[in-house]
N, C-alpha and C positions, 0 to 999 in steps of 0.2 A: 383102503380100509382093511384092517387085519381081521381075518376070520378065526374065531376060536374053535378049538376042537371040543368034542363032547366031554372029555375029562376036565378041561378048563371050565366049561360051562357048569358042570356038576359041582366043582369046587366053589365057584362064585355063588351058585344057588345054595349050597350047604352053608356057606358063611353068612349069606343074607338071612337065611331062615334062623340060624342060631342067634344072630344078633337082633333081628327085628320080628321074627315070627314065633319063636319059642314061648315068649311071654304071653302070647294070645291063647295058649292051649287051655288054661283054666276056664276062661269065659267064652271061648269061641271054637271049641273042638268041633271038627266036622265042617266048619265054614271054609270059605275060600278067601285067600289073601293074595294080592299082587304086591310085590315089593320091588321098588326101583333100586338101581345101583346106588342111589343117594339115600336110601332108607325110607323113602316115602311109601305109604301103604294105602291100599284100597281093600276094604273088607266087605264081604256079602255072603249070605247063605246060598246064593245062586251063582253058579259058575259063569254062565253067559253074561250076567250083570258085571261080574268082576272083569271079564275080558273087555267088555264095552267101556265100562267106567275107567279102567286103568289106561286104556288107550287114549281116552279123552283127557284124563287128569295127569297121567304120568308120561304119556308118549310111548313109543315103541321101545323095546328092550327090557321090560319088566319081567320078573319071574313070578309065576303063579303056583301057589301051593294049596293043598288041602290041609288045614290046620290040624296038627297032631298025627297026620298020616304021611307016609312016604310016597306022595304023588306030586310031581313037579312038571311044570311046563315053562318054557321061556317064550314069552309073548313078544314076537318081533313086529307084529303089525305089518306095516308096509315097508319097513326098513330091513334089509338083509345084510 
């Protein structure tokens, strides 16, 4: 399995947010969104809920953002 460096992860995260998260800013500013590489999303005002629900629904590898703000995590779950 190929490990991505931080620059590559940042690029993937930026692209995912632009494509799938930016449109949420008008109605969901300040909430948290998990976005899978396939573009599926989980949205919640609670960060812990987004982590938990995204792992269940999307599996490991999703990126988590605070909508409208430059805060990002890659949620790997149990897969590294």
